[in-house]
PyMOL Python script that loads the backbone (N, CA, C, O; Angstrom):
from pymol import cmd

cmd.read_pdbstr("""\
ATOM      1  N   MET A   1      48.413   4.251  54.485  1.00  0.00           N
ATOM      2  CA  MET A   1      47.785   3.747  53.730  1.00  0.00           C
ATOM      3  C   MET A   1      46.260   3.491  53.662  1.00  0.00           C
ATOM      4  O   MET A   1      45.950   2.474  54.282  1.00  0.00           O
ATOM      5  N   PRO A   2      45.190   4.155  53.059  1.00  0.00           N
ATOM      6  CA  PRO A   2      43.950   3.827  52.963  1.00  0.00           C
ATOM      7  C   PRO A   2      43.428   2.622  52.811  1.00  0.00           C
ATOM      8  O   PRO A   2      43.487   2.258  51.636  1.00  0.00           O
ATOM      9  N   ALA A   3      42.798   1.635  53.735  1.00  0.00           N
ATOM     10  CA  ALA A   3      42.142   0.639  53.632  1.00  0.00           C
ATOM     11  C   ALA A   3      41.415   0.400  52.218  1.00  0.00           C
ATOM     12  O   ALA A   3      40.513   1.222  52.058  1.00  0.00           O
ATOM     13  N   ARG A   4      41.531  -0.335  51.343  1.00  0.00           N
ATOM     14  CA  ARG A   4      40.763  -0.424  50.362  1.00  0.00           C
ATOM     15  C   ARG A   4      39.500  -1.096  50.380  1.00  0.00           C
ATOM     16  O   ARG A   4      39.450  -1.955  51.260  1.00  0.00           O
ATOM     17  N   VAL A   5      38.436  -0.978  49.671  1.00  0.00           N
ATOM     18  CA  VAL A   5      36.942  -1.722  49.975  1.00  0.00           C
ATOM     19  C   VAL A   5      37.486  -2.996  49.768  1.00  0.00           C
ATOM     20  O   VAL A   5      38.209  -3.366  48.843  1.00  0.00           O
ATOM     21  N   ASN A   6      36.905  -3.857  51.078  1.00  0.00           N
ATOM     22  CA  ASN A   6      37.059  -5.840  50.777  1.00  0.00           C
ATOM     23  C   ASN A   6      35.814  -6.000  50.174  1.00  0.00           C
ATOM     24  O   ASN A   6      34.727  -5.691  50.662  1.00  0.00           O
ATOM     25  N   PRO A   7      36.093  -6.642  48.773  1.00  0.00           N
ATOM     26  CA  PRO A   7      34.481  -7.491  48.051  1.00  0.00           C
ATOM     27  C   PRO A   7      34.192  -8.631  48.945  1.00  0.00           C
ATOM     28  O   PRO A   7      33.049  -9.087  48.906  1.00  0.00           O
ATOM     29  N   ASP A   8      35.083  -9.174  49.769  1.00  0.00           N
ATOM     30  CA  ASP A   8      34.526 -10.236  50.566  1.00  0.00           C
ATOM     31  C   ASP A   8      33.916  -9.970  52.109  1.00  0.00           C
ATOM     32  O   ASP A   8      33.386 -10.768  52.883  1.00  0.00           O
ATOM     33  N   VAL A   9      34.111  -8.978  52.209  1.00  0.00           N
ATOM     34  CA  VAL A   9      33.108  -8.583  53.391  1.00  0.00           C
ATOM     35  C   VAL A   9      31.633  -8.084  53.102  1.00  0.00           C
ATOM     36  O   VAL A   9      31.377  -7.017  52.545  1.00  0.00           O
ATOM     37  N   PRO A  10      30.741  -8.958  53.534  1.00  0.00           N
ATOM     38  CA  PRO A  10      29.510  -8.713  52.989  1.00  0.00           C
ATOM     39  C   PRO A  10      28.989  -7.524  53.407  1.00  0.00           C
ATOM     40  O   PRO A  10      28.996  -7.211  54.597  1.00  0.00           O
ATOM     41  N   GLY A  11      28.391  -6.604  52.268  1.00  0.00           N
ATOM     42  CA  GLY A  11      27.578  -4.833  53.010  1.00  0.00           C
ATOM     43  C   GLY A  11      28.461  -4.125  53.119  1.00  0.00           C
ATOM     44  O   GLY A  11      28.179  -2.938  53.278  1.00  0.00           O
ATOM     45  N   GLU A  12      30.009  -4.548  53.083  1.00  0.00           N
ATOM     46  CA  GLU A  12      31.034  -2.975  53.259  1.00  0.00           C
ATOM     47  C   GLU A  12      31.190  -1.886  51.919  1.00  0.00           C
ATOM     48  O   GLU A  12      31.810  -0.822  51.915  1.00  0.00           O
ATOM     49  N   PRO A  13      30.513  -2.440  50.931  1.00  0.00           N
ATOM     50  CA  PRO A  13      30.573  -0.931  49.918  1.00  0.00           C
ATOM     51  C   PRO A  13      29.378  -0.485  50.311  1.00  0.00           C
ATOM     52  O   PRO A  13      29.514   0.705  50.593  1.00  0.00           O
ATOM     53  N   LEU A  14      28.091  -0.893  50.501  1.00  0.00           N
ATOM     54  CA  LEU A  14      26.925  -0.125  50.769  1.00  0.00           C
ATOM     55  C   LEU A  14      27.230   0.847  52.186  1.00  0.00           C
ATOM     56  O   LEU A  14      26.700   1.947  52.343  1.00  0.00           O
ATOM     57  N   LEU A  15      28.117   0.263  53.106  1.00  0.00           N
ATOM     58  CA  LEU A  15      28.069   0.927  54.359  1.00  0.00           C
ATOM     59  C   LEU A  15      29.149   2.161  53.671  1.00  0.00           C
ATOM     60  O   LEU A  15      28.716   3.303  53.819  1.00  0.00           O
ATOM     61  N   LEU A  16      30.351   2.060  53.020  1.00  0.00           N
ATOM     62  CA  LEU A  16      31.264   3.084  53.025  1.00  0.00           C
ATOM     63  C   LEU A  16      30.412   4.074  52.246  1.00  0.00           C
ATOM     64  O   LEU A  16      30.312   5.242  52.621  1.00  0.00           O
ATOM     65  N   ARG A  17      29.647   3.498  50.897  1.00  0.00           N
ATOM     66  CA  ARG A  17      28.798   4.610  50.221  1.00  0.00           C
ATOM     67  C   ARG A  17      27.863   5.214  51.253  1.00  0.00           C
ATOM     68  O   ARG A  17      27.751   6.426  51.073  1.00  0.00           O
ATOM     69  N   ARG A  18      27.109   4.722  52.348  1.00  0.00           N
ATOM     70  CA  ARG A  18      26.146   5.552  52.971  1.00  0.00           C
ATOM     71  C   ARG A  18      26.935   6.757  53.766  1.00  0.00           C
ATOM     72  O   ARG A  18      26.553   7.927  53.770  1.00  0.00           O
ATOM     73  N   THR A  19      28.305   6.172  54.555  1.00  0.00           N
ATOM     74  CA  THR A  19      29.155   6.754  55.134  1.00  0.00           C
ATOM     75  C   THR A  19      29.894   7.934  54.476  1.00  0.00           C
ATOM     76  O   THR A  19      30.210   8.955  55.088  1.00  0.00           O
ATOM     77  N   GLY A  20      30.174   7.673  53.003  1.00  0.00           N
ATOM     78  CA  GLY A  20      30.771   8.756  52.560  1.00  0.00           C
ATOM     79  C   GLY A  20      29.382   9.623  52.054  1.00  0.00           C
ATOM     80  O   GLY A  20      29.729  10.649  51.469  1.00  0.00           O
ATOM     81  N   LYS A  21      27.950   9.470  52.132  1.00  0.00           N
ATOM     82  CA  LYS A  21      27.119  10.365  51.792  1.00  0.00           C
ATOM     83  C   LYS A  21      26.927  11.272  52.553  1.00  0.00           C
ATOM     84  O   LYS A  21      26.683  12.428  52.207  1.00  0.00           O
ATOM     85  N   ARG A  22      27.035  10.761  53.981  1.00  0.00           N
ATOM     86  CA  ARG A  22      26.609  11.379  55.184  1.00  0.00           C
ATOM     87  C   ARG A  22      27.598  12.732  55.337  1.00  0.00           C
ATOM     88  O   ARG A  22      27.236  13.895  55.518  1.00  0.00           O
ATOM     89  N   LEU A  23      29.126  12.139  55.189  1.00  0.00           N
ATOM     90  CA  LEU A  23      30.241  13.115  55.389  1.00  0.00           C
ATOM     91  C   LEU A  23      30.075  14.379  54.097  1.00  0.00           C
ATOM     92  O   LEU A  23      30.388  15.564  54.216  1.00  0.00           O
ATOM     93  N   ARG A  24      29.618  13.853  53.145  1.00  0.00           N
ATOM     94  CA  ARG A  24      29.670  15.047  52.168  1.00  0.00           C
ATOM     95  C   ARG A  24      28.382  15.722  52.482  1.00  0.00           C
ATOM     96  O   ARG A  24      28.365  16.902  52.131  1.00  0.00           O
ATOM     97  N   ALA A  25      27.278  15.274  53.064  1.00  0.00           N
ATOM     98  CA  ALA A  25      26.095  16.287  53.196  1.00  0.00           C
ATOM     99  C   ALA A  25      26.369  17.186  54.516  1.00  0.00           C
ATOM    100  O   ALA A  25      25.958  18.343  54.611  1.00  0.00           O
ATOM    101  N   LEU A  26      27.004  16.614  55.380  1.00  0.00           N
ATOM    102  CA  LEU A  26      27.549  17.503  56.492  1.00  0.00           C
ATOM    103  C   LEU A  26      28.863  18.318  56.077  1.00  0.00           C
ATOM    104  O   LEU A  26      29.150  19.217  56.867  1.00  0.00           O
ATOM    105  N   ARG A  27      29.515  18.198  55.228  1.00  0.00           N
ATOM    106  CA  ARG A  27      30.628  19.111  54.870  1.00  0.00           C
ATOM    107  C   ARG A  27      29.926  20.234  53.999  1.00  0.00           C
ATOM    108  O   ARG A  27      30.223  21.414  54.188  1.00  0.00           O
ATOM    109  N   ARG A  28      29.097  19.904  53.151  1.00  0.00           N
ATOM    110  CA  ARG A  28      28.651  20.749  52.667  1.00  0.00           C
ATOM    111  C   ARG A  28      27.467  21.885  53.228  1.00  0.00           C
ATOM    112  O   ARG A  28      27.185  22.957  52.693  1.00  0.00           O
ATOM    113  N   LYS A  29      26.957  21.375  54.304  1.00  0.00           N
ATOM    114  CA  LYS A  29      25.717  22.127  55.256  1.00  0.00           C
ATOM    115  C   LYS A  29      27.014  23.221  56.118  1.00  0.00           C
ATOM    116  O   LYS A  29      26.739  24.373  56.452  1.00  0.00           O
ATOM    117  N   ARG A  30      28.089  22.726  56.310  1.00  0.00           N
ATOM    118  CA  ARG A  30      28.817  23.395  56.952  1.00  0.00           C
ATOM    119  C   ARG A  30      29.556  24.535  55.925  1.00  0.00           C
ATOM    120  O   ARG A  30      30.003  25.601  56.349  1.00  0.00           O
ATOM    121  N   GLY A  31      29.584  24.293  55.097  1.00  0.00           N
ATOM    122  CA  GLY A  31      30.050  25.302  53.746  1.00  0.00           C
ATOM    123  C   GLY A  31      31.605  24.749  53.517  1.00  0.00           C
ATOM    124  O   GLY A  31      32.316  25.607  52.996  1.00  0.00           O
ATOM    125  N   LEU A  32      32.168  23.693  53.756  1.00  0.00           N
ATOM    126  CA  LEU A  32      33.449  23.215  53.947  1.00  0.00           C
ATOM    127  C   LEU A  32      33.954  22.894  52.485  1.00  0.00           C
ATOM    128  O   LEU A  32      33.007  22.783  51.706  1.00  0.00           O
ATOM    129  N   THR A  33      35.178  22.716  51.914  1.00  0.00           N
ATOM    130  CA  THR A  33      35.609  22.150  50.871  1.00  0.00           C
ATOM    131  C   THR A  33      36.621  21.030  51.390  1.00  0.00           C
ATOM    132  O   THR A  33      37.417  21.123  52.324  1.00  0.00           O
ATOM    133  N   MET A  34      36.378  19.910  50.514  1.00  0.00           N
ATOM    134  CA  MET A  34      37.295  18.958  50.864  1.00  0.00           C
ATOM    135  C   MET A  34      38.650  18.918  51.463  1.00  0.00           C
ATOM    136  O   MET A  34      39.046  18.027  52.214  1.00  0.00           O
ATOM    137  N   ALA A  35      39.353  19.983  51.064  1.00  0.00           N
ATOM    138  CA  ALA A  35      40.433  20.417  51.593  1.00  0.00           C
ATOM    139  C   ALA A  35      40.596  20.838  52.729  1.00  0.00           C
ATOM    140  O   ALA A  35      41.588  20.598  53.417  1.00  0.00           O
ATOM    141  N   GLN A  36      39.351  21.721  53.159  1.00  0.00           N
ATOM    142  CA  GLN A  36      39.342  22.363  54.251  1.00  0.00           C
ATOM    143  C   GLN A  36      38.916  21.288  55.536  1.00  0.00           C
ATOM    144  O   GLN A  36      39.234  21.433  56.717  1.00  0.00           O
ATOM    145  N   LEU A  37      38.226  20.338  55.035  1.00  0.00           N
ATOM    146  CA  LEU A  37      37.942  19.161  55.966  1.00  0.00           C
ATOM    147  C   LEU A  37      38.746  18.282  56.268  1.00  0.00           C
ATOM    148  O   LEU A  37      38.682  17.508  57.223  1.00  0.00           O
ATOM    149  N   GLY A  38      39.703  18.380  55.297  1.00  0.00           N
ATOM    150  CA  GLY A  38      41.363  17.254  55.850  1.00  0.00           C
ATOM    151  C   GLY A  38      41.978  17.990  56.543  1.00  0.00           C
ATOM    152  O   GLY A  38      42.719  17.341  57.282  1.00  0.00           O
ATOM    153  N   ALA A  39      42.072  19.291  56.722  1.00  0.00           N
ATOM    154  CA  ALA A  39      43.096  20.517  57.237  1.00  0.00           C
ATOM    155  C   ALA A  39      42.753  20.122  58.690  1.00  0.00           C
ATOM    156  O   ALA A  39      41.832  19.566  59.287  1.00  0.00           O
ATOM    157  N   ASP A  40      44.018  20.718  58.978  1.00  0.00           N
ATOM    158  CA  ASP A  40      44.351  20.535  60.633  1.00  0.00           C
ATOM    159  C   ASP A  40      44.944  22.175  60.866  1.00  0.00           C
ATOM    160  O   ASP A  40      45.316  22.722  59.828  1.00  0.00           O
ATOM    161  N   LYS A  41      45.042  22.879  61.980  1.00  0.00           N
ATOM    162  CA  LYS A  41      45.285  24.138  62.365  1.00  0.00           C
ATOM    163  C   LYS A  41      47.035  23.723  62.302  1.00  0.00           C
ATOM    164  O   LYS A  41      47.945  24.275  61.683  1.00  0.00           O
ATOM    165  N   ARG A  42      47.043  22.872  62.948  1.00  0.00           N
ATOM    166  CA  ARG A  42      48.743  22.364  62.902  1.00  0.00           C
ATOM    167  C   ARG A  42      49.230  21.919  61.623  1.00  0.00           C
ATOM    168  O   ARG A  42      50.404  22.155  61.339  1.00  0.00           O
ATOM    169  N   ARG A  43      48.400  21.235  60.718  1.00  0.00           N
ATOM    170  CA  ARG A  43      48.556  20.464  60.014  1.00  0.00           C
ATOM    171  C   ARG A  43      47.832  20.805  58.744  1.00  0.00           C
ATOM    172  O   ARG A  43      46.979  19.954  58.489  1.00  0.00           O
ATOM    173  N   PRO A  44      47.907  21.916  57.742  1.00  0.00           N
ATOM    174  CA  PRO A  44      47.288  22.179  56.617  1.00  0.00           C
ATOM    175  C   PRO A  44      46.749  20.952  55.544  1.00  0.00           C
ATOM    176  O   PRO A  44      45.733  20.855  54.856  1.00  0.00           O
ATOM    177  N   ARG A  45      47.872  20.115  55.738  1.00  0.00           N
ATOM    178  CA  ARG A  45      47.267  18.896  54.844  1.00  0.00           C
ATOM    179  C   ARG A  45      47.240  17.840  55.420  1.00  0.00           C
ATOM    180  O   ARG A  45      47.703  16.849  54.856  1.00  0.00           O
ATOM    181  N   LEU A  46      46.805  17.771  56.436  1.00  0.00           N
ATOM    182  CA  LEU A  46      46.398  16.001  56.925  1.00  0.00           C
ATOM    183  C   LEU A  46      46.165  15.563  56.031  1.00  0.00           C
ATOM    184  O   LEU A  46      47.058  15.191  55.269  1.00  0.00           O
ATOM    185  N   LEU A  47      44.694  15.402  55.708  1.00  0.00           N
ATOM    186  CA  LEU A  47      44.073  14.578  54.858  1.00  0.00           C
ATOM    187  C   LEU A  47      43.742  15.173  53.991  1.00  0.00           C
ATOM    188  O   LEU A  47      42.891  16.044  54.169  1.00  0.00           O
ATOM    189  N   ARG A  48      44.463  14.861  52.292  1.00  0.00           N
ATOM    190  CA  ARG A  48      44.742  15.021  51.329  1.00  0.00           C
ATOM    191  C   ARG A  48      42.790  14.961  50.976  1.00  0.00           C
ATOM    192  O   ARG A  48      41.966  14.136  51.368  1.00  0.00           O
ATOM    193  N   ARG A  49      42.566  16.475  49.906  1.00  0.00           N
ATOM    194  CA  ARG A  49      41.535  16.087  49.319  1.00  0.00           C
ATOM    195  C   ARG A  49      40.963  14.746  48.451  1.00  0.00           C
ATOM    196  O   ARG A  49      39.845  14.236  48.377  1.00  0.00           O
ATOM    197  N   GLN A  50      42.317  14.410  47.809  1.00  0.00           N
ATOM    198  CA  GLN A  50      41.637  13.208  47.125  1.00  0.00           C
ATOM    199  C   GLN A  50      41.748  11.827  48.044  1.00  0.00           C
ATOM    200  O   GLN A  50      41.478  10.784  47.448  1.00  0.00           O
ATOM    201  N   TYR A  51      42.095  11.737  49.340  1.00  0.00           N
ATOM    202  CA  TYR A  51      41.367  10.793  50.299  1.00  0.00           C
ATOM    203  C   TYR A  51      39.980  11.600  50.917  1.00  0.00           C
ATOM    204  O   TYR A  51      38.974  10.900  51.040  1.00  0.00           O
ATOM    205  N   VAL A  52      39.918  12.591  51.185  1.00  0.00           N
ATOM    206  CA  VAL A  52      38.158  12.961  51.207  1.00  0.00           C
ATOM    207  C   VAL A  52      37.397  12.346  50.233  1.00  0.00           C
ATOM    208  O   VAL A  52      36.510  11.531  50.489  1.00  0.00           O
ATOM    209  N   TRP A  53      37.779  12.786  48.887  1.00  0.00           N
ATOM    210  CA  TRP A  53      37.016  12.182  47.855  1.00  0.00           C
ATOM    211  C   TRP A  53      37.084  10.594  47.769  1.00  0.00           C
ATOM    212  O   TRP A  53      36.239   9.944  47.153  1.00  0.00           O
ATOM    213  N   LYS A  54      37.764  10.237  48.192  1.00  0.00           N
ATOM    214  CA  LYS A  54      37.587   8.776  47.597  1.00  0.00           C
ATOM    215  C   LYS A  54      36.942   8.302  49.174  1.00  0.00           C
ATOM    216  O   LYS A  54      36.420   7.198  49.020  1.00  0.00           O
ATOM    217  N   MET A  55      36.843   8.643  50.232  1.00  0.00           N
ATOM    218  CA  MET A  55      36.074   8.355  51.294  1.00  0.00           C
ATOM    219  C   MET A  55      34.411   8.513  51.069  1.00  0.00           C
ATOM    220  O   MET A  55      33.520   7.721  51.374  1.00  0.00           O
ATOM    221  N   GLU A  56      34.319   9.977  50.349  1.00  0.00           N
ATOM    222  CA  GLU A  56      32.872  10.459  50.214  1.00  0.00           C
ATOM    223  C   GLU A  56      32.063   9.567  48.998  1.00  0.00           C
ATOM    224  O   GLU A  56      30.837   9.470  48.958  1.00  0.00           O
ATOM    225  N   THR A  57      33.037   8.907  47.974  1.00  0.00           N
ATOM    226  CA  THR A  57      32.455   8.284  47.013  1.00  0.00           C
ATOM    227  C   THR A  57      32.372   6.702  47.471  1.00  0.00           C
ATOM    228  O   THR A  57      31.526   6.022  46.892  1.00  0.00           O
ATOM    229  N   GLY A  58      33.204   6.064  48.485  1.00  0.00           N
ATOM    230  CA  GLY A  58      33.208   4.834  49.265  1.00  0.00           C
ATOM    231  C   GLY A  58      34.094   3.944  48.285  1.00  0.00           C
ATOM    232  O   GLY A  58      33.722   2.896  47.759  1.00  0.00           O
ATOM    233  N   ARG A  59      35.290   4.534  48.141  1.00  0.00           N
ATOM    234  CA  ARG A  59      36.222   3.911  47.568  1.00  0.00           C
ATOM    235  C   ARG A  59      37.321   3.384  48.559  1.00  0.00           C
ATOM    236  O   ARG A  59      37.839   2.279  48.398  1.00  0.00           O
ATOM    237  N   VAL A  60      37.631   4.171  49.525  1.00  0.00           N
ATOM    238  CA  VAL A  60      38.221   3.707  50.822  1.00  0.00           C
ATOM    239  C   VAL A  60      37.561   3.416  51.758  1.00  0.00           C
ATOM    240  O   VAL A  60      36.394   3.806  51.730  1.00  0.00           O
ATOM    241  N   ALA A  61      38.076   2.541  53.077  1.00  0.00           N
ATOM    242  CA  ALA A  61      37.508   2.514  54.261  1.00  0.00           C
ATOM    243  C   ALA A  61      38.112   3.552  55.170  1.00  0.00           C
ATOM    244  O   ALA A  61      39.230   3.230  55.575  1.00  0.00           O
ATOM    245  N   PRO A  62      37.608   4.854  55.645  1.00  0.00           N
ATOM    246  CA  PRO A  62      38.306   5.333  56.794  1.00  0.00           C
ATOM    247  C   PRO A  62      38.927   4.769  57.775  1.00  0.00           C
ATOM    248  O   PRO A  62      38.589   3.592  57.902  1.00  0.00           O
ATOM    249  N   SER A  63      39.683   5.119  58.507  1.00  0.00           N
ATOM    250  CA  SER A  63      40.333   4.828  59.473  1.00  0.00           C
ATOM    251  C   SER A  63      39.371   5.823  60.793  1.00  0.00           C
ATOM    252  O   SER A  63      38.976   6.989  60.766  1.00  0.00           O
ATOM    253  N   LEU A  64      39.272   4.920  61.687  1.00  0.00           N
ATOM    254  CA  LEU A  64      38.904   5.501  62.994  1.00  0.00           C
ATOM    255  C   LEU A  64      39.433   6.835  63.445  1.00  0.00           C
ATOM    256  O   LEU A  64      38.682   7.625  64.017  1.00  0.00           O
ATOM    257  N   ALA A  65      40.706   7.121  63.211  1.00  0.00           N
ATOM    258  CA  ALA A  65      41.149   8.274  63.663  1.00  0.00           C
ATOM    259  C   ALA A  65      40.801   9.472  62.220  1.00  0.00           C
ATOM    260  O   ALA A  65      40.832  10.695  62.356  1.00  0.00           O
ATOM    261  N   ALA A  66      40.557   8.912  61.204  1.00  0.00           N
ATOM    262  CA  ALA A  66      39.952   9.857  60.399  1.00  0.00           C
ATOM    263  C   ALA A  66      39.037   9.956  60.301  1.00  0.00           C
ATOM    264  O   ALA A  66      38.612  10.646  59.374  1.00  0.00           O
ATOM    265  N   LEU A  67      38.076   9.263  61.287  1.00  0.00           N
ATOM    266  CA  LEU A  67      36.494   9.712  61.173  1.00  0.00           C
ATOM    267  C   LEU A  67      36.505  10.890  62.362  1.00  0.00           C
ATOM    268  O   LEU A  67      35.968  11.986  62.202  1.00  0.00           O
ATOM    269  N   ALA A  68      37.044  10.578  63.299  1.00  0.00           N
ATOM    270  CA  ALA A  68      37.332  11.250  64.711  1.00  0.00           C
ATOM    271  C   ALA A  68      37.784  12.949  63.817  1.00  0.00           C
ATOM    272  O   ALA A  68      37.124  13.986  63.890  1.00  0.00           O
ATOM    273  N   HIS A  69      38.621  12.808  63.313  1.00  0.00           N
ATOM    274  CA  HIS A  69      39.223  13.912  62.516  1.00  0.00           C
ATOM    275  C   HIS A  69      37.826  15.064  62.175  1.00  0.00           C
ATOM    276  O   HIS A  69      37.428  16.148  62.601  1.00  0.00           O
ATOM    277  N   PHE A  70      37.487  14.209  61.308  1.00  0.00           N
ATOM    278  CA  PHE A  70      36.151  14.627  60.531  1.00  0.00           C
ATOM    279  C   PHE A  70      35.092  15.461  61.351  1.00  0.00           C
ATOM    280  O   PHE A  70      34.878  16.667  61.235  1.00  0.00           O
ATOM    281  N   ALA A  71      34.296  14.313  62.447  1.00  0.00           N
ATOM    282  CA  ALA A  71      33.874  14.669  63.392  1.00  0.00           C
ATOM    283  C   ALA A  71      34.095  15.869  63.717  1.00  0.00           C
ATOM    284  O   ALA A  71      33.271  16.758  63.504  1.00  0.00           O
ATOM    285  N   ARG A  72      35.301  16.078  64.311  1.00  0.00           N
ATOM    286  CA  ARG A  72      35.622  17.243  64.980  1.00  0.00           C
ATOM    287  C   ARG A  72      35.567  18.470  64.453  1.00  0.00           C
ATOM    288  O   ARG A  72      35.287  19.467  65.119  1.00  0.00           O
ATOM    289  N   ARG A  73      35.815  18.477  63.298  1.00  0.00           N
ATOM    290  CA  ARG A  73      36.038  19.796  62.178  1.00  0.00           C
ATOM    291  C   ARG A  73      34.670  20.096  61.770  1.00  0.00           C
ATOM    292  O   ARG A  73      34.218  21.232  61.629  1.00  0.00           O
ATOM    293  N   LEU A  74      33.940  18.826  61.561  1.00  0.00           N
ATOM    294  CA  LEU A  74      32.367  18.982  61.460  1.00  0.00           C
ATOM    295  C   LEU A  74      31.709  19.858  62.689  1.00  0.00           C
ATOM    296  O   LEU A  74      30.699  20.561  62.677  1.00  0.00           O
ATOM    297  N   ASP A  75      32.442  19.630  63.534  1.00  0.00           N
ATOM    298  CA  ASP A  75      31.494  19.966  65.024  1.00  0.00           C
ATOM    299  C   ASP A  75      30.420  19.178  65.549  1.00  0.00           C
ATOM    300  O   ASP A  75      29.537  19.588  66.303  1.00  0.00           O
ATOM    301  N   VAL A  76      30.584  17.779  65.005  1.00  0.00           N
ATOM    302  CA  VAL A  76      29.416  16.682  65.690  1.00  0.00           C
ATOM    303  C   VAL A  76      30.121  15.936  66.546  1.00  0.00           C
ATOM    304  O   VAL A  76      31.314  16.133  66.775  1.00  0.00           O
ATOM    305  N   THR A  77      29.602  15.261  66.940  1.00  0.00           N
ATOM    306  CA  THR A  77      30.430  13.863  67.595  1.00  0.00           C
ATOM    307  C   THR A  77      30.461  12.436  66.756  1.00  0.00           C
ATOM    308  O   THR A  77      29.808  12.246  65.730  1.00  0.00           O
ATOM    309  N   LEU A  78      31.020  11.818  67.151  1.00  0.00           N
ATOM    310  CA  LEU A  78      31.695  10.380  65.789  1.00  0.00           C
ATOM    311  C   LEU A  78      29.952   9.820  65.925  1.00  0.00           C
ATOM    312  O   LEU A  78      29.224   9.677  64.943  1.00  0.00           O
ATOM    313  N   SER A  79      29.547   9.573  67.306  1.00  0.00           N
ATOM    314  CA  SER A  79      28.072   8.855  66.880  1.00  0.00           C
ATOM    315  C   SER A  79      27.266   9.770  66.011  1.00  0.00           C
ATOM    316  O   SER A  79      26.332   9.257  65.394  1.00  0.00           O
ATOM    317  N   GLU A  80      27.482  10.992  65.880  1.00  0.00           N
ATOM    318  CA  GLU A  80      26.488  11.859  65.219  1.00  0.00           C
ATOM    319  C   GLU A  80      26.720  11.803  63.544  1.00  0.00           C
ATOM    320  O   GLU A  80      25.812  11.985  62.733  1.00  0.00           O
ATOM    321  N   LEU A  81      27.998  11.541  63.230  1.00  0.00           N
ATOM    322  CA  LEU A  81      28.527  11.137  62.187  1.00  0.00           C
ATOM    323  C   LEU A  81      28.210  10.125  61.532  1.00  0.00           C
ATOM    324  O   LEU A  81      28.029  10.007  60.320  1.00  0.00           O
ATOM    325  N   LEU A  82      28.118   9.095  62.672  1.00  0.00           N
ATOM    326  CA  LEU A  82      27.338   7.836  61.723  1.00  0.00           C
ATOM    327  C   LEU A  82      26.059   7.198  61.868  1.00  0.00           C
ATOM    328  O   LEU A  82      25.670   6.072  61.559  1.00  0.00           O
ATOM    329  N   ARG A  83      25.233   8.643  62.666  1.00  0.00           N
ATOM    330  CA  ARG A  83      24.133   8.446  63.182  1.00  0.00           C
ATOM    331  C   ARG A  83      22.647   7.669  61.652  1.00  0.00           C
ATOM    332  O   ARG A  83      22.256   8.355  60.708  1.00  0.00           O
ATOM    333  N   GLY A  84      22.367   6.767  61.822  1.00  0.00           N
ATOM    334  CA  GLY A  84      21.815   6.626  60.463  1.00  0.00           C
ATOM    335  C   GLY A  84      22.222   5.620  59.056  1.00  0.00           C
ATOM    336  O   GLY A  84      21.537   5.365  58.066  1.00  0.00           O
ATOM    337  N   ILE A  85      23.693   5.160  59.442  1.00  0.00           N
ATOM    338  CA  ILE A  85      24.285   4.582  58.479  1.00  0.00           C
ATOM    339  C   ILE A  85      23.961   3.012  58.488  1.00  0.00           C
ATOM    340  O   ILE A  85      24.446   2.277  57.627  1.00  0.00           O
TER     341      ILE A  85
END
""", "prot")
cmd.dss("prot")
cmd.show_as("cartoon", "prot")
cmd.util.cbc("prot")
cmd.orient("prot")
């Protein structure tokens, strides 16, 4: 179950929107759809398109495992994925 945005944590909504914008920019640069970004060779529906959309729009807080998956799919390191956020 993805973590929802916690309104009691200062700055979390802004941080999640920035993370989502970075994720979307890298995904588009690589020419991947949301479904392709969430897919894995062994599990084609690892992370559903709706979950990717919610992360890109800052509606949910991604887990570290999800961020690591996206970094692998985008062929960047986790630190490159989060750079400048």
